[in-house]
Biotite code that builds the C-alpha atoms (Angstrom):
import biotite.structure as struc

atoms = struc.array([
    struc.Atom([-18.558, -9.530, -126.483], chain_id="A", res_id=1, res_name="UNK", atom_name="CA", element="C"),
    struc.Atom([-17.558, -12.379, -128.555], chain_id="A", res_id=2, res_name="UNK", atom_name="CA", element="C"),
    struc.Atom([-14.586, -12.236, -131.013], chain_id="A", res_id=3, res_name="UNK", atom_name="CA", element="C"),
    struc.Atom([-14.456, -14.751, -133.865], chain_id="A", res_id=4, res_name="UNK", atom_name="CA", element="C"),
    struc.Atom([-11.204, -15.365, -136.029], chain_id="A", res_id=5, res_name="UNK", atom_name="CA", element="C"),
    struc.Atom([-11.468, -17.521, -139.127], chain_id="A", res_id=6, res_name="UNK", atom_name="CA", element="C"),
    struc.Atom([-8.681, -19.507, -140.743], chain_id="A", res_id=7, res_name="UNK", atom_name="CA", element="C"),
    struc.Atom([-8.152, -22.154, -143.452], chain_id="A", res_id=8, res_name="UNK", atom_name="CA", element="C"),
    struc.Atom([-9.267, -20.583, -146.534], chain_id="A", res_id=9, res_name="UNK", atom_name="CA", element="C"),
    struc.Atom([-7.265, -20.751, -149.713], chain_id="A", res_id=10, res_name="UNK", atom_name="CA", element="C"),
    struc.Atom([-7.172, -21.907, -153.300], chain_id="A", res_id=11, res_name="UNK", atom_name="CA", element="C"),
    struc.Atom([-7.968, -25.534, -154.239], chain_id="A", res_id=12, res_name="UNK", atom_name="CA", element="C"),
    struc.Atom([-8.851, -27.402, -157.320], chain_id="A", res_id=13, res_name="UNK", atom_name="CA", element="C"),
    struc.Atom([-12.441, -28.561, -157.960], chain_id="A", res_id=14, res_name="UNK", atom_name="CA", element="C"),
    struc.Atom([-12.902, -32.030, -156.170], chain_id="A", res_id=15, res_name="UNK", atom_name="CA", element="C"),
    struc.Atom([-10.632, -31.131, -153.397], chain_id="A", res_id=16, res_name="UNK", atom_name="CA", element="C"),
    struc.Atom([-10.963, -30.449, -149.676], chain_id="A", res_id=17, res_name="UNK", atom_name="CA", element="C"),
    struc.Atom([-10.479, -27.697, -147.205], chain_id="A", res_id=18, res_name="UNK", atom_name="CA", element="C"),
    struc.Atom([-10.976, -27.224, -143.550], chain_id="A", res_id=19, res_name="UNK", atom_name="CA", element="C"),
    struc.Atom([-12.041, -23.942, -142.110], chain_id="A", res_id=20, res_name="UNK", atom_name="CA", element="C"),
    struc.Atom([-11.608, -23.017, -138.346], chain_id="A", res_id=21, res_name="UNK", atom_name="CA", element="C"),
    struc.Atom([-13.262, -20.325, -136.336], chain_id="A", res_id=22, res_name="UNK", atom_name="CA", element="C"),
    struc.Atom([-11.831, -19.613, -132.921], chain_id="A", res_id=23, res_name="UNK", atom_name="CA", element="C"),
    struc.Atom([-14.132, -17.829, -130.509], chain_id="A", res_id=24, res_name="UNK", atom_name="CA", element="C"),
    struc.Atom([-12.995, -15.728, -127.575], chain_id="A", res_id=25, res_name="UNK", atom_name="CA", element="C"),
    struc.Atom([-14.513, -13.424, -125.083], chain_id="A", res_id=26, res_name="UNK", atom_name="CA", element="C"),
    struc.Atom([-17.973, -14.280, -123.757], chain_id="A", res_id=27, res_name="UNK", atom_name="CA", element="C"),
    struc.Atom([-17.993, -17.621, -125.100], chain_id="A", res_id=28, res_name="UNK", atom_name="CA", element="C"),
    struc.Atom([-20.385, -18.802, -122.383], chain_id="A", res_id=29, res_name="UNK", atom_name="CA", element="C"),
    struc.Atom([-23.048, -16.968, -124.073], chain_id="A", res_id=30, res_name="UNK", atom_name="CA", element="C"),
    struc.Atom([-22.895, -18.752, -127.384], chain_id="A", res_id=31, res_name="UNK", atom_name="CA", element="C"),
    struc.Atom([-25.862, -20.916, -128.387], chain_id="A", res_id=32, res_name="UNK", atom_name="CA", element="C"),
    struc.Atom([-24.921, -21.853, -131.879], chain_id="A", res_id=33, res_name="UNK", atom_name="CA", element="C"),
    struc.Atom([-21.941, -21.213, -134.290], chain_id="A", res_id=34, res_name="UNK", atom_name="CA", element="C"),
    struc.Atom([-22.363, -21.370, -138.034], chain_id="A", res_id=35, res_name="UNK", atom_name="CA", element="C"),
    struc.Atom([-20.855, -20.620, -141.394], chain_id="A", res_id=36, res_name="UNK", atom_name="CA", element="C"),
    struc.Atom([-22.199, -18.333, -144.057], chain_id="A", res_id=37, res_name="UNK", atom_name="CA", element="C"),
    struc.Atom([-20.778, -17.429, -147.416], chain_id="A", res_id=38, res_name="UNK", atom_name="CA", element="C"),
    struc.Atom([-20.984, -14.651, -149.953], chain_id="A", res_id=39, res_name="UNK", atom_name="CA", element="C"),
    struc.Atom([-20.128, -14.831, -153.421], chain_id="A", res_id=40, res_name="UNK", atom_name="CA", element="C"),
    struc.Atom([-19.347, -11.759, -155.786], chain_id="A", res_id=41, res_name="UNK", atom_name="CA", element="C"),
    struc.Atom([-22.518, -10.031, -156.549], chain_id="A", res_id=42, res_name="UNK", atom_name="CA", element="C"),
    struc.Atom([-24.720, -12.400, -154.418], chain_id="A", res_id=43, res_name="UNK", atom_name="CA", element="C"),
    struc.Atom([-26.411, -12.190, -151.061], chain_id="A", res_id=44, res_name="UNK", atom_name="CA", element="C"),
    struc.Atom([-24.725, -13.825, -147.954], chain_id="A", res_id=45, res_name="UNK", atom_name="CA", element="C"),
    struc.Atom([-26.214, -17.296, -147.515], chain_id="A", res_id=46, res_name="UNK", atom_name="CA", element="C"),
    struc.Atom([-26.314, -19.959, -144.814], chain_id="A", res_id=47, res_name="UNK", atom_name="CA", element="C"),
    struc.Atom([-23.826, -22.876, -145.269], chain_id="A", res_id=48, res_name="UNK", atom_name="CA", element="C"),
    struc.Atom([-24.186, -24.667, -142.005], chain_id="A", res_id=49, res_name="UNK", atom_name="CA", element="C"),
    struc.Atom([-24.984, -24.264, -138.391], chain_id="A", res_id=50, res_name="UNK", atom_name="CA", element="C"),
    struc.Atom([-24.445, -26.360, -135.105], chain_id="A", res_id=51, res_name="UNK", atom_name="CA", element="C"),
    struc.Atom([-26.436, -25.712, -132.007], chain_id="A", res_id=52, res_name="UNK", atom_name="CA", element="C"),
    struc.Atom([-25.356, -26.570, -128.412], chain_id="A", res_id=53, res_name="UNK", atom_name="CA", element="C"),
    struc.Atom([-28.062, -29.235, -128.580], chain_id="A", res_id=54, res_name="UNK", atom_name="CA", element="C"),
    struc.Atom([-25.997, -30.664, -131.298], chain_id="A", res_id=55, res_name="UNK", atom_name="CA", element="C"),
    struc.Atom([-28.673, -30.060, -133.964], chain_id="A", res_id=56, res_name="UNK", atom_name="CA", element="C"),
    struc.Atom([-27.280, -29.091, -137.414], chain_id="A", res_id=57, res_name="UNK", atom_name="CA", element="C"),
    struc.Atom([-28.720, -27.268, -140.447], chain_id="A", res_id=58, res_name="UNK", atom_name="CA", element="C"),
    struc.Atom([-27.077, -27.330, -143.761], chain_id="A", res_id=59, res_name="UNK", atom_name="CA", element="C"),
    struc.Atom([-27.921, -25.630, -147.104], chain_id="A", res_id=60, res_name="UNK", atom_name="CA", element="C"),
    struc.Atom([-29.158, -28.067, -149.798], chain_id="A", res_id=61, res_name="UNK", atom_name="CA", element="C"),
    struc.Atom([-26.142, -27.268, -151.958], chain_id="A", res_id=62, res_name="UNK", atom_name="CA", element="C"),
    struc.Atom([-23.578, -28.313, -149.354], chain_id="A", res_id=63, res_name="UNK", atom_name="CA", element="C"),
    struc.Atom([-25.261, -31.294, -147.609], chain_id="A", res_id=64, res_name="UNK", atom_name="CA", element="C"),
    struc.Atom([-23.393, -34.594, -147.875], chain_id="A", res_id=65, res_name="UNK", atom_name="CA", element="C"),
    struc.Atom([-20.239, -32.586, -148.978], chain_id="A", res_id=66, res_name="UNK", atom_name="CA", element="C"),
    struc.Atom([-19.589, -30.249, -145.843], chain_id="A", res_id=67, res_name="UNK", atom_name="CA", element="C"),
    struc.Atom([-19.626, -31.120, -142.238], chain_id="A", res_id=68, res_name="UNK", atom_name="CA", element="C"),
    struc.Atom([-19.780, -28.559, -139.449], chain_id="A", res_id=69, res_name="UNK", atom_name="CA", element="C"),
    struc.Atom([-18.349, -29.578, -135.958], chain_id="A", res_id=70, res_name="UNK", atom_name="CA", element="C"),
    struc.Atom([-17.268, -27.865, -132.751], chain_id="A", res_id=71, res_name="UNK", atom_name="CA", element="C"),
    struc.Atom([-14.439, -28.539, -130.178], chain_id="A", res_id=72, res_name="UNK", atom_name="CA", element="C"),
    struc.Atom([-16.021, -26.876, -127.046], chain_id="A", res_id=73, res_name="UNK", atom_name="CA", element="C"),
    struc.Atom([-12.650, -27.056, -125.100], chain_id="A", res_id=74, res_name="UNK", atom_name="CA", element="C"),
    struc.Atom([-10.959, -25.083, -127.726], chain_id="A", res_id=75, res_name="UNK", atom_name="CA", element="C"),
    struc.Atom([-14.145, -22.826, -128.373], chain_id="A", res_id=76, res_name="UNK", atom_name="CA", element="C"),
    struc.Atom([-13.544, -23.486, -131.980], chain_id="A", res_id=77, res_name="UNK", atom_name="CA", element="C"),
    struc.Atom([-15.936, -24.452, -134.912], chain_id="A", res_id=78, res_name="UNK", atom_name="CA", element="C"),
    struc.Atom([-14.828, -26.265, -138.047], chain_id="A", res_id=79, res_name="UNK", atom_name="CA", element="C"),
    struc.Atom([-16.166, -26.711, -141.596], chain_id="A", res_id=80, res_name="UNK", atom_name="CA", element="C"),
    struc.Atom([-14.939, -29.525, -143.424], chain_id="A", res_id=81, res_name="UNK", atom_name="CA", element="C"),
    struc.Atom([-15.484, -29.010, -146.995], chain_id="A", res_id=82, res_name="UNK", atom_name="CA", element="C"),
    struc.Atom([-15.172, -32.064, -149.446], chain_id="A", res_id=83, res_name="UNK", atom_name="CA", element="C"),
    struc.Atom([-15.835, -32.536, -153.019], chain_id="A", res_id=84, res_name="UNK", atom_name="CA", element="C"),
    struc.Atom([-15.518, -28.775, -153.584], chain_id="A", res_id=85, res_name="UNK", atom_name="CA", element="C"),
    struc.Atom([-17.141, -27.119, -156.698], chain_id="A", res_id=86, res_name="UNK", atom_name="CA", element="C"),
    struc.Atom([-16.418, -24.092, -158.620], chain_id="A", res_id=87, res_name="UNK", atom_name="CA", element="C"),
    struc.Atom([-19.633, -22.566, -157.277], chain_id="A", res_id=88, res_name="UNK", atom_name="CA", element="C"),
    struc.Atom([-18.322, -22.919, -153.760], chain_id="A", res_id=89, res_name="UNK", atom_name="CA", element="C"),
    struc.Atom([-16.144, -20.065, -154.399], chain_id="A", res_id=90, res_name="UNK", atom_name="CA", element="C"),
    struc.Atom([-16.910, -17.312, -151.950], chain_id="A", res_id=91, res_name="UNK", atom_name="CA", element="C"),
    struc.Atom([-15.829, -15.457, -148.831], chain_id="A", res_id=92, res_name="UNK", atom_name="CA", element="C"),
    struc.Atom([-16.800, -17.603, -145.870], chain_id="A", res_id=93, res_name="UNK", atom_name="CA", element="C"),
    struc.Atom([-17.878, -15.944, -142.630], chain_id="A", res_id=94, res_name="UNK", atom_name="CA", element="C"),
    struc.Atom([-18.083, -17.546, -139.120], chain_id="A", res_id=95, res_name="UNK", atom_name="CA", element="C"),
    struc.Atom([-21.109, -16.608, -137.010], chain_id="A", res_id=96, res_name="UNK", atom_name="CA", element="C"),
    struc.Atom([-21.968, -17.014, -133.468], chain_id="A", res_id=97, res_name="UNK", atom_name="CA", element="C"),
    struc.Atom([-25.498, -16.570, -132.117], chain_id="A", res_id=98, res_name="UNK", atom_name="CA", element="C"),
    struc.Atom([-25.926, -15.872, -128.407], chain_id="A", res_id=99, res_name="UNK", atom_name="CA", element="C"),
    struc.Atom([-28.742, -17.057, -126.013], chain_id="A", res_id=100, res_name="UNK", atom_name="CA", element="C"),
    struc.Atom([-31.618, -14.632, -125.829], chain_id="A", res_id=101, res_name="UNK", atom_name="CA", element="C"),
    struc.Atom([-30.556, -13.133, -122.502], chain_id="A", res_id=102, res_name="UNK", atom_name="CA", element="C"),
    struc.Atom([-27.235, -11.915, -124.116], chain_id="A", res_id=103, res_name="UNK", atom_name="CA", element="C"),
    struc.Atom([-27.027, -9.014, -126.407], chain_id="A", res_id=104, res_name="UNK", atom_name="CA", element="C"),
    struc.Atom([-25.999, -8.468, -129.053], chain_id="A", res_id=105, res_name="UNK", atom_name="CA", element="C"),
    struc.Atom([-27.182, -11.889, -130.591], chain_id="A", res_id=106, res_name="UNK", atom_name="CA", element="C"),
    struc.Atom([-25.094, -12.032, -133.569], chain_id="A", res_id=107, res_name="UNK", atom_name="CA", element="C"),
    struc.Atom([-21.309, -11.793, -134.062], chain_id="A", res_id=108, res_name="UNK", atom_name="CA", element="C"),
    struc.Atom([-19.310, -12.343, -137.284], chain_id="A", res_id=109, res_name="UNK", atom_name="CA", element="C"),
    struc.Atom([-15.702, -13.054, -138.149], chain_id="A", res_id=110, res_name="UNK", atom_name="CA", element="C"),
    struc.Atom([-13.758, -11.105, -140.688], chain_id="A", res_id=111, res_name="UNK", atom_name="CA", element="C"),
    struc.Atom([-14.177, -13.707, -143.358], chain_id="A", res_id=112, res_name="UNK", atom_name="CA", element="C"),
    struc.Atom([-11.902, -16.061, -145.214], chain_id="A", res_id=113, res_name="UNK", atom_name="CA", element="C"),
    struc.Atom([-11.625, -16.570, -149.054], chain_id="A", res_id=114, res_name="UNK", atom_name="CA", element="C"),
    struc.Atom([-12.238, -19.952, -150.519], chain_id="A", res_id=115, res_name="UNK", atom_name="CA", element="C"),
    struc.Atom([-11.463, -20.063, -154.207], chain_id="A", res_id=116, res_name="UNK", atom_name="CA", element="C"),
    struc.Atom([-12.142, -23.385, -156.145], chain_id="A", res_id=117, res_name="UNK", atom_name="CA", element="C"),
    struc.Atom([-10.493, -23.660, -159.632], chain_id="A", res_id=118, res_name="UNK", atom_name="CA", element="C"),
    struc.Atom([-11.869, -25.764, -162.434], chain_id="A", res_id=119, res_name="UNK", atom_name="CA", element="C"),
])
């Protein structure tokens, strides 16, 4: 099993920055990729950014150029640096870990951290 604990959310003014952290524990050897998703009130959960072990990244169009995902493998921690925040970035942000196909389950989620951007 993999456990994920997020931190770093909070209230920030539009144009400001926040950095989210996601610490993984347990069977971290099984993790192939880590990522961030978000869910705003009344909306579906959506992908924000992912980072695979081969260092490939994927960003939502809405955050590309403003957000940066990174990992510290020694600390088993993923980060999401969010700059130039907009009101529409307000959401609960969830950390996700995807394991290699030979390890089940494939998906793990953190408890979520609230990010609120004020105008």
